[in-house]
LUMMARDREN-917629 format. One line per 4 residues: number of its first residue (from 1); for each residue x, y, z of C-alpha. Coordinates in Angstrom, 1 decimal, decimal comma. Example, Ala and Ser with C-alpha at 12.3 -4.5 7.8 and 13.67 -1.06 7.14 Angstrom:
BEGIN
1 = 12,3 -4,5 7,8 ~ 13,7 -1,1 7,1
END
This chain:
BEGIN
1 = 0,0 0,0 0,0 ~ 1,4 3,4 -1,0 ~ 0,9 6,1 1,7 ~ 0,8 9,9 1,3
5 = 1,4 10,6 5,0 ~ 4,1 9,4 7,4 ~ 2,6 7,2 10,2 ~ 3,7 6,2 13,6
9 = 1,8 3,6 15,6 ~ 1,8 3,3 19,4 ~ 0,3 0,5 21,4 ~ -1,3 1,7 24,6
13 = 0,6 1,4 27,9 ~ 0,1 -1,6 30,1 ~ -3,5 -1,7 31,3 ~ -5,2 -3,6 34,1
17 = -6,3 -6,3 31,6 ~ -2,6 -6,9 30,6 ~ -1,6 -7,2 34,2 ~ -4,6 -9,3 35,4
21 = -4,9 -11,4 32,1 ~ -8,4 -10,7 31,0 ~ -9,6 -9,5 27,6 ~ -11,3 -6,2 27,0
25 = -13,1 -4,8 24,0 ~ -16,2 -2,8 23,2 ~ -18,4 -2,3 25,2 ~ -16,1 -2,0 28,1
29 = -17,5 -4,4 30,7 ~ -14,7 -3,9 33,2 ~ -13,0 -0,6 34,1 ~ -9,6 -1,1 32,4
33 = -7,3 1,9 33,1 ~ -3,5 2,1 32,6 ~ -1,5 0,7 35,4 ~ 1,4 2,7 37,0
37 = 3,8 0,8 34,8 ~ 1,6 1,6 31,7 ~ 1,7 5,4 32,5 ~ 5,5 5,1 32,9
41 = 5,8 3,3 29,6 ~ 4,0 6,2 27,9 ~ 6,1 8,9 29,8 ~ 9,2 7,1 28,5
45 = 8,1 7,1 24,9 ~ 7,1 10,8 24,8 ~ 10,7 12,2 24,3 ~ 10,9 10,0 21,1
49 = 7,5 11,2 19,9 ~ 8,5 14,9 20,4 ~ 11,3 14,2 17,8 ~ 8,9 12,9 15,2
53 = 7,1 16,2 14,5 ~ 3,7 14,6 14,9 ~ 0,9 16,8 13,4 ~ -2,1 14,7 14,2
57 = -3,2 12,0 16,7 ~ -5,9 9,4 16,0 ~ -6,8 7,0 18,8 ~ -9,2 4,2 19,9
61 = -11,7 5,5 22,4 ~ -11,4 2,6 24,9 ~ -10,2 3,7 28,4 ~ -6,6 2,5 28,1
65 = -6,0 4,1 24,7 ~ -7,9 7,2 25,6 ~ -5,6 7,6 28,7 ~ -2,5 7,0 26,6
69 = -3,7 9,5 23,9 ~ -4,4 12,1 26,6 ~ -0,9 11,8 28,0 ~ 0,6 12,2 24,5
73 = -1,8 15,0 23,6 ~ -0,8 17,1 26,6 ~ 2,9 16,5 25,8 ~ 2,6 17,4 22,1
77 = 0,0 20,1 22,4 ~ -2,3 18,3 19,8 ~ -6,0 17,4 19,8 ~ -7,0 13,8 19,6
81 = -9,4 12,4 17,0 ~ -11,1 9,3 18,4 ~ -12,1 6,7 15,9 ~ -14,1 3,5 16,7
85 = -12,3 1,6 13,9 ~ -9,2 1,7 16,1 ~ -10,9 -0,2 18,9 ~ -9,6 -3,6 20,0
89 = -10,9 -6,7 18,2 ~ -14,5 -7,5 19,2 ~ -14,3 -10,4 21,6 ~ -18,1 -11,0 21,9
93 = -19,1 -13,3 24,7 ~ -15,5 -13,4 26,0 ~ -15,3 -9,6 26,5 ~ -14,3 -8,9 30,1
97 = -13,5 -12,5 30,8 ~ -10,3 -14,5 31,5 ~ -7,7 -14,3 28,6 ~ -7,3 -18,1 28,7
101 = -11,0 -18,6 27,8 ~ -10,6 -16,3 24,8 ~ -7,4 -18,1 23,6 ~ -8,9 -21,6 24,2
105 = -11,8 -20,7 21,8 ~ -9,3 -21,0 19,0 ~ -7,6 -24,4 18,5 ~ -5,0 -22,9 16,1
109 = -3,8 -19,4 15,2 ~ -5,2 -20,0 11,7 ~ -8,7 -20,2 13,2 ~ -8,4 -16,6 14,4
113 = -8,8 -15,4 10,8 ~ -12,2 -17,0 10,2 ~ -13,7 -18,2 13,5 ~ -15,8 -15,6 15,4
117 = -17,0 -15,8 19,0 ~ -20,7 -15,1 19,4 ~ -21,0 -11,3 19,0 ~ -17,4 -10,9 18,1
121 = -14,9 -10,4 15,2 ~ -12,1 -12,4 13,6 ~ -8,8 -11,2 12,1 ~ -10,4 -10,8 8,7
125 = -13,0 -8,5 10,1 ~ -10,4 -6,4 11,9 ~ -8,1 -6,2 8,8 ~ -11,1 -5,0 6,7
129 = -11,9 -2,4 9,3 ~ -8,4 -1,0 9,7 ~ -7,8 -1,1 5,9 ~ -10,9 1,1 5,4
133 = -9,6 3,4 8,2 ~ -6,1 3,9 6,8 ~ -7,3 4,4 3,2 ~ -9,8 7,0 4,3
137 = -7,2 8,9 6,4 ~ -4,6 8,7 3,8 ~ -7,0 10,0 1,1 ~ -8,1 12,9 3,4
141 = -4,6 14,2 4,4 ~ -1,3 14,6 2,6 ~ 2,2 15,1 4,0 ~ 1,2 14,8 7,6
145 = 3,1 13,0 10,4 ~ 0,2 11,0 12,0 ~ 0,3 9,1 15,2 ~ -2,2 6,2 15,6
149 = -2,8 4,9 19,1 ~ -4,5 1,5 19,4 ~ -4,4 -2,1 20,6 ~ -2,2 -5,1 19,9
153 = -4,5 -6,9 17,5 ~ -5,4 -3,8 15,6 ~ -1,8 -2,7 15,1 ~ -0,9 -6,2 14,0
157 = -3,6 -6,2 11,4 ~ -2,9 -2,6 10,3 ~ 0,8 -3,4 9,7 ~ -0,2 -6,5 7,7
161 = -2,7 -4,5 5,6 ~ -0,2 -1,7 4,8 ~ 2,4 -4,3 3,8 ~ -0,1 -6,1 1,7
165 = 0,4 -9,4 3,5 ~ -1,7 -12,5 2,8 ~ -3,0 -14,4 5,8 ~ -0,2 -16,9 5,3
169 = 2,3 -14,1 5,5 ~ 0,6 -12,6 8,6 ~ 1,0 -16,0 10,4 ~ 4,6 -16,3 9,2
173 = 5,7 -12,8 10,3 ~ 3,4 -12,6 13,4 ~ 6,3 -12,2 15,8 ~ 7,6 -9,2 13,8
177 = 4,2 -7,5 13,8 ~ 3,3 -8,0 17,4 ~ 3,9 -4,9 19,6 ~ 4,5 -4,7 23,3
181 = 2,5 -2,3 25,5 ~ 3,9 1,2 25,2 ~ 5,9 0,4 22,1 ~ 6,2 2,9 19,3
185 = 6,9 1,9 15,7 ~ 7,0 3,5 12,3 ~ 4,2 2,2 10,0 ~ 5,9 1,1 6,7
189 = 4,7 -0,6 3,6
END
């Protein structure tokens, strides 16, 4: 995918769900703020962000990403544009429940691409959603330095979409695409 803007992606800082090992998507069933460690992760990445000449911030509107975006927004003096398409993968009936139950729903990583929990999404759904988002933003703006703040699955799928990866390539390069909480990365085709 050819991009007219320069993009940086940031995974939210560590949240209560990461620490306590439960899954959290929309609607937020459990209050899921950043932990002290998560806030420190974002404070640590802010000096790097200041060097990137960021001109716009787009973020998921879930609590952990909203708090991350607010910290960055204050530091950079920029407004945040919240977009629901940057929300974490819909986990349906597993939302707010133990991470093990969510993971056990899938017998293989391949199933994550086509199998959906009741009321939830799969990786194909997410890739379609984030592809529509990046195409719309890239068409609307030109020459901007844009920061996208989101969640692990979303950023994984977004990178795969921008690189034009097939599902087979996504599985093969999964470890390269996965981001840690509080990690900043350039989004490159």
